[in-house]
C-alpha positions in Angstrom: -20.2 54.7 -7.0 -20.2 53.5 -3.4 -22.7 55.5 -1.3 -21.7 57.7 1.5 -21.8 55.9 4.9 -20.4 55.9 8.3 -17.9 53.1 8.6 -18.1 53.2 12.4 -21.5 51.4 12.1 -20.3 48.6 9.8 -19.1 46.1 12.5 -20.7 42.7 12.3 -23.0 41.4 15.0 -20.4 39.7 17.2 -18.5 42.9 17.5 -21.5 45.1 18.1 -22.4 42.8 21.1 -19.0 43.1 22.7 -18.8 44.4 26.2 -16.4 47.4 26.8 -13.9 45.1 28.5 -14.0 42.6 25.5 -13.5 45.5 23.1 -10.5 46.8 25.0 -9.0 43.3 25.1 -9.6 42.9 21.3 -8.0 46.3 20.5 -5.1 45.6 22.8 -4.5 42.3 21.0 -4.7 44.0 17.6 -2.3 46.7 18.8 0.3 44.2 20.1 0.1 42.0 17.0 0.4 44.9 14.7 3.2 46.7 16.5 5.3 43.5 17.2 4.8 42.2 13.7 5.7 45.4 12.0 8.7 45.9 14.3 10.2 42.6 13.3 9.4 43.1 9.6 11.0 46.5 9.5 13.9 45.6 11.7 14.8 43.1 8.9 14.1 45.6 6.1 16.1 48.4 7.6 18.9 46.1 8.7 19.5 45.4 5.0 19.3 49.1 4.2 22.0 50.0 6.7 24.2 47.1 5.7 23.8 48.1 2.0 25.0 51.5 2.9 28.2 50.5 4.7 29.0 46.8 4.3 27.6 45.0 1.3 29.5 47.0 -1.3 32.7 45.6 0.1 31.9 42.0 0.7 29.4 41.1 -2.1 31.0 42.9 -5.1 34.5 42.8 -6.7 37.2 45.0 -5.2 37.8 48.2 -7.1 36.3 51.7 -7.0 34.6 52.0 -3.6 32.0 54.5 -5.0 31.0 52.0 -7.7 30.7 49.2 -5.1 28.5 51.4 -2.9 26.3 52.2 -5.9 26.1 48.4 -6.7 25.0 47.7 -3.1 22.4 50.4 -3.4 21.2 48.8 -6.6 20.4 45.6 -4.6 18.6 47.8 -2.1 16.5 49.2 -5.0 15.7 45.7 -6.3 13.9 45.0 -3.0 11.7 48.1 -3.8 11.0 46.9 -7.3 9.8 43.6 -5.8 7.5 45.4 -3.3 4.6 46.0 -5.8 4.5 42.3 -6.5 3.9 41.7 -2.8 1.5 44.6 -2.5 -0.6 43.6 -5.5 -0.7 39.8 -4.9 -1.1 39.8 -1.2 -3.3 42.9 -1.2 -5.8 41.1 -3.4 -5.6 38.0 -1.2 -6.3 40.2 1.8 -9.6 41.3 0.2 -10.4 37.7 -0.7 -9.1 35.6 2.2 -8.9 38.1 5.0 -6.3 40.5 6.5 -5.2 38.1 9.2 -4.0 35.2 6.9 -2.0 37.6 4.8 -0.3 39.1 7.9 0.9 35.7 8.9 2.2 34.8 5.4 4.1 38.0 4.9 5.7 37.7 8.3 7.1 34.3 7.5 8.3 35.4 4.0 10.3 38.3 5.5 11.8 36.3 8.4 13.1 33.4 6.4 14.6 35.6 3.7 16.4 37.7 6.3 17.8 34.6 8.1 19.2 33.3 4.8 21.0 36.6 4.0 23.0 36.1 7.2 24.2 32.7 5.8 25.3 33.9 2.4 28.9 33.4 1.3 30.9 36.5 0.2 32.1 37.4 -3.3 35.6 36.2 -2.3 34.2 32.8 -1.6 31.8 32.1 -4.5 32.3 35.0 -7.0 29.4 36.3 -8.9 27.0 33.9 -7.2 27.2 36.0 -4.1 25.5 39.1 -5.5 23.0 36.9 -7.5 21.9 35.1 -4.3 21.8 38.4 -2.4 19.5 39.9 -5.0 17.3 36.8 -5.0 16.8 37.0 -1.2 16.3 40.8 -1.4 13.4 40.2 -3.9 11.7 37.9 -1.4 12.3 40.5 1.4 10.8 43.2 -0.8 7.7 41.1 -1.5 7.2 40.6 2.2 7.7 44.3 3.0 5.4 45.3 0.1 2.6 43.1 1.4 3.1 44.0 5.1 2.1 47.7 5.3 -1.2 47.5 3.5 -2.4 44.5 5.5 -1.3 45.9 8.8 -2.6 49.4 8.2 -6.0 48.3 6.8 -6.5 45.8 9.7 -5.7 48.5 12.3 -7.9 51.0 10.6 -10.9 48.6 10.4 -10.6 47.5 14.0 -10.5 51.2 15.2 -13.1 52.8 17.3 -15.0 55.8 15.8 -13.0 59.0 16.3 -9.7 57.0 16.9 -8.8 55.9 13.4 -5.9 58.3 13.3 -4.3 56.9 16.4 -5.0 53.3 15.7 -4.0 53.7 12.1 -0.6 54.9 13.2 0.2 51.5 14.9 2.2 50.2 11.9 4.2 53.5 11.8 5.1 52.9 15.5 6.2 49.4 14.8 8.2 50.5 11.8 10.1 53.0 14.0 10.7 50.6 16.8 12.2 48.3 14.1 14.3 51.2 12.9 15.6 51.8 16.4 16.4 48.1 17.0 18.3 47.8 13.7 20.3 51.0 14.2 21.0 50.0 17.8 22.3 46.7 16.6 24.7 48.4 14.2 25.7 50.9 16.9 26.7 48.1 19.3 28.5 46.1 16.7 30.7 49.2 15.8 31.5 50.4 19.3 35.1 49.5 18.8 35.3 50.5 15.1 34.0 49.0 11.9 36.5 46.1 11.6 34.4 43.6 13.5 31.3 44.5 11.5 33.2 44.1 8.2 34.8 40.8 9.2 31.6 38.8 9.8 29.9 40.6 12.6 27.3 41.8 10.1 25.9 38.3 10.0 24.9 38.2 13.6 21.7 40.3 13.5 20.5 38.5 10.3 20.9 35.1 11.9 19.5 35.8 15.3 16.4 37.5 13.8 15.0 34.0 13.1 14.4 33.6 16.8 11.8 36.4 16.5 9.9 34.8 13.7 8.3 32.1 15.9 7.2 34.6 18.5 5.8 36.9 15.8 4.0 34.0 14.1 2.3 33.0 17.3 1.2 36.6 18.1 -0.2 37.1 14.6 -2.0 33.8 14.4 -4.0 34.8 17.5 -5.0 38.1 15.8 -8.8 38.6 15.4 -10.0 39.1 11.8 -11.0 42.6 10.8 -14.7 43.5 11.7 -15.3 45.2 8.3 -13.9 42.2 6.4 -16.2 39.9 8.4 -19.1 42.2 7.7 -18.3 42.0 4.0 -18.2 38.2 4.1 -21.5 38.1 6.0 -23.3 40.2 3.4 -21.4 39.3 0.3 -22.8 37.4 -2.6 -20.9 34.3 -3.6 -18.8 36.1 -6.2 -15.4 37.1 -4.8 -13.9 40.6 -5.7 -11.9 40.8 -8.9 -8.5 42.4 -8.8 -9.5 44.5 -11.9 -12.2 46.1 -9.9 -9.8 48.4 -8.1 -8.5 49.8 -11.4 -11.9 50.1 -13.1 -13.9 51.6 -10.2 -11.2 53.2 -8.0 -8.6 54.7 -10.3 -8.8 58.2 -8.6 -7.9 57.0 -5.1 -5.2 54.8 -6.7 -3.6 58.0 -8.1 -3.9 59.8 -4.8 -2.1 57.0 -2.9 0.5 56.6 -5.7 1.5 60.3 -5.7 1.7 60.5 -1.9 3.8 57.2 -1.9 6.3 58.6 -4.4 6.7 61.9 -2.4 6.8 60.3 1.0 9.3 57.5 0.2 11.6 59.8 -1.7 11.8 62.0 1.4 12.0 59.2 3.9 14.7 57.2 2.2 16.9 60.2 1.4 16.6 61.2 5.0 17.6 57.9 6.4 19.4 55.9 3.7 21.1 58.3 1.3 22.4 60.3 4.3 24.3 57.2 5.6 26.0 56.5 2.4 26.8 60.2 1.8 28.3 60.6 5.2 30.3 57.4 4.9 31.6 58.0 1.4 32.1 61.8 1.2 32.3 63.1 4.8 34.3 60.2 6.3 31.8 59.8 9.2 32.0 56.4 10.9 29.2 53.8 10.9 29.0 54.2 14.7 28.0 57.8 14.4 25.5 57.3 11.5 23.9 54.3 13.1 23.7 56.2 16.4 22.0 59.1 14.7 19.4 56.9 13.1 18.8 55.2 16.5 18.2 58.5 18.2 15.9 59.6 15.3 13.9 56.3 15.7 13.6 57.0 19.5 12.3 60.5 18.6 9.8 58.9 16.2 8.5 56.5 18.8 7.4 59.6 20.7 6.1 61.6 17.8 4.2 58.9 16.0 1.4 58.6 18.7 1.3 62.4 18.9 0.8 62.7 15.1 -1.8 59.9 15.2 -3.7 61.9 17.8 -3.4 65.0 15.7 -5.1 63.1 12.8 -8.1 62.5 15.1 -8.2 66.2 16.1 -7.4 68.0 12.8 -7.7 65.3 10.1 -5.1 63.1 8.5 -5.2 65.2 5.3 -3.8 68.3 7.1 -1.2 66.3 9.0 0.2 64.7 5.7 0.2 68.1 4.0 2.0 69.7 6.9 4.7 67.0 6.8 5.2 67.5 3.1 5.3 71.3 3.3 7.8 71.3 6.3 10.0 68.8 4.4 10.3 71.3 1.5 11.4 74.0 3.9 13.9 71.7 5.6 15.4 70.2 2.4 18.5 72.4 2.0 19.0 72.8 5.7 19.2 69.0 6.1 21.9 68.8 3.4 23.9 71.7 4.9 23.9 70.0 8.3 25.2 66.8 6.7 27.9 68.7 4.8 29.2 70.1 8.1 29.9 66.5 9.2 29.9 67.5 12.9 28.6 64.6 15.0 26.1 66.8 16.8 24.7 68.3 13.5 24.5 64.9 11.9 22.4 63.8 14.8 20.2 66.9 14.6 19.7 66.5 10.8 18.7 62.9 10.9 16.6 63.4 14.1 14.5 66.0 12.4 14.2 64.3 9.0 13.7 60.7 10.2 12.3 61.4 13.7 9.8 64.2 13.1 9.0 64.9 9.4 8.9 61.4 8.0 6.8 60.1 10.9 4.4 63.1 10.6 3.5 61.9 7.1 3.7 58.2 7.8 1.6 58.3 11.0 -1.3 59.8 9.0 -1.1 57.3 6.1 -2.7 54.4 8.0 -6.0 56.2 8.2 -5.7 58.5 5.2 -4.8 55.8 2.7 -7.2 53.2 4.0 -10.2 55.5 3.8 -9.5 56.2 0.1 -11.1 52.8 -0.7 -14.2 50.8 0.3 -13.7 47.6 2.3 -14.0 45.3 -0.6 -11.1 46.8 -2.5 -9.2 48.4 0.4 -6.3 46.0 0.9 -5.7 45.7 -2.8 -6.0 49.4 -3.4 -3.6 50.5 -0.7 -1.2 47.7 -1.4 -1.1 48.2 -5.1 -0.8 52.0 -5.3 1.4 52.5 -2.3 3.9 49.8 -3.3 4.2 50.9 -6.9 4.9 54.4 -5.7 7.3 53.1 -3.1 9.1 51.1 -5.8 9.5 54.2 -8.0 10.8 56.4 -5.2 11.9 54.4 -2.2 14.5 52.4 -4.1 15.5 54.9 -6.8 15.5 58.1 -4.8 18.5 57.3 -2.6 20.3 55.7 -5.5 19.6 58.6 -7.8 20.5 61.1 -5.1 23.9 59.4 -4.5 24.4 59.3 -8.3 23.8 63.1 -8.5 26.5 63.6 -5.9 29.0 61.2 -7.5 28.5 62.8 -11.0 29.0 66.3 -9.7 32.6 67.6 -10.2 32.5 69.0 -6.7 30.2 66.4 -5.1 27.5 69.0 -4.7 24.2 68.1 -3.0 22.2 70.9 -4.7 20.5 68.4 -7.0 19.5 66.3 -4.0 18.0 69.3 -2.4 15.7 69.9 -5.4 14.7 66.2 -5.3 13.6 66.7 -1.7 11.6 69.9 -2.5 9.8 68.1 -5.4 9.0 65.1 -3.2 7.5 67.3 -0.5 5.4 69.1 -3.2 4.0 65.7 -4.4 2.9 64.8 -0.9 1.0 68.1 -0.6 -0.6 67.8 -4.1 -1.6 64.2 -3.6 -3.4 64.9 -0.3 -5.3 67.8 -1.8 -7.2 65.3 -4.0 -8.4 63.3 -1.1 -11.1 60.8 -2.2 -12.0 59.5 1.3 -15.3 61.5 1.4 -16.8 58.9 -0.9 -16.4 56.0 1.5 -16.7 57.5 5.0 -18.1 60.5 6.9 -15.0 60.6 9.1 -12.2 63.0 8.2 -9.5 60.9 9.9 
C-alpha cells in the first residue's frame, strides 16, 4: 500500500526553485495547452455526435425507414465509444511510461487526422456499403484519440496544480470540452440558418475539412507544454524497471471500480442530455436541427461559466461532494427534463438542455479532473484513470443514448418513461461511486 503523503511536496527540484513569475508562466502555458487541445479534440468528437443525430443516417445508410437509419447512425456513434477503452488503456499506460506530454501530442494528431478524413468520405449513394464501413473505421480512430485524451489532459493538469487549487486546475479539460461543444453546435447552427437542406446536401463536410487547419496550431501548442512535475519526480527517483500495466489491476482495483462506476453514471447522464435529446426532438417532436443545435450551443455557453465555478467549489468543499451533488440533482431532474422535451416548445427545449448539459453534467465533470486523478498514485495514475474511465464511458456513453432511443422506438406510444428511469439509475451510480472515494490513500488533499 502506498503511504499517505502530501502530493503538493512532490515537485522535482527544478520546479521547487521556480520564481513566482516562472510558476505563473508555466501554469498559464499548461492551461492554454490543455484548454486549446481539449477544445479541438472535443469539437471534432461532438461534431460527429451531432451529425450522427441529424445527418449520417440519411447519407451513409440505405434509404428506407428513417428510424432504422437513425439507429444505424447512432450505432456508428457507439462504435467510437467501444474504441475509447483501447485508447485509454494503451495511451494511459504510455503516459505512465513515456510522459504525459508525448501522449497529449499523439492523441491530438490521431483525432485531427481522423476527423479530416470523415469530411472527405463518399456517401452510400456513391460507393454503397463501403461508405458505412469507412465511416466506422474512422470513428474507431476518433474514439481511440478521445479515449486517450481525457486521462492525459486531466492528470497533467492535476499534477501541475498548486496546493489548494487542484479542483480549479483539474477542471481545465472540462472547460475545453465545453468550448468544443459550443463551437461544434455553433457550426451546425450557422449551417442551418436557412433550413437543413444545405447541411444535408454537402454542407456537413465543411467543418470536418476545415478542422484540419486547427491541428497544426494545436500540435505546436502541445509540443511546447512542460512535462508534469510529478512524472519528472517519478523518473528522477525511479529504479530502472518501468511500471507494468498489470500493476494497476493488481494493486489498485478498488480505485478502478470507483472510477468505472462514476464513468458509467456520468456518461449515461451526459450523453442522454446532449445526444439522445437531439435525435428524440428531430425524430419524434419534429424540432429542427437549427433549434437543437442552438440549444446545445447555449448550454455550452452556460457550461463555460459554470465549469470554473464548480472547479472552485471543489477546492472549497471537496470534489467528492460536488460530484455527489451533481448525481443527486440529475436524479431529481430526470423526468422534468423529458417532460420539457416532450412539450417541444423552443424555449423549453433550450431550458431543458441548458440545465442538463450546461449545469448538471459540468457539475460532475468539472470535479472529475481532481477526483479521479487522486484515486491513484503517480506511477499508475494515467493508466488507472484512462482504463477505468474509458471502459465505463464505452459501456454507457455509446450505449445509453442508443438504448434510450430504442426504448422510445419500441414503445407503442413512444413513451420516455423508460428513459427517465435510466437517468435516475445513472445519477444513483454517480453518488454510490463517489461514496467509495479511495483518494485518502494517496493524498492528504480532499480536492
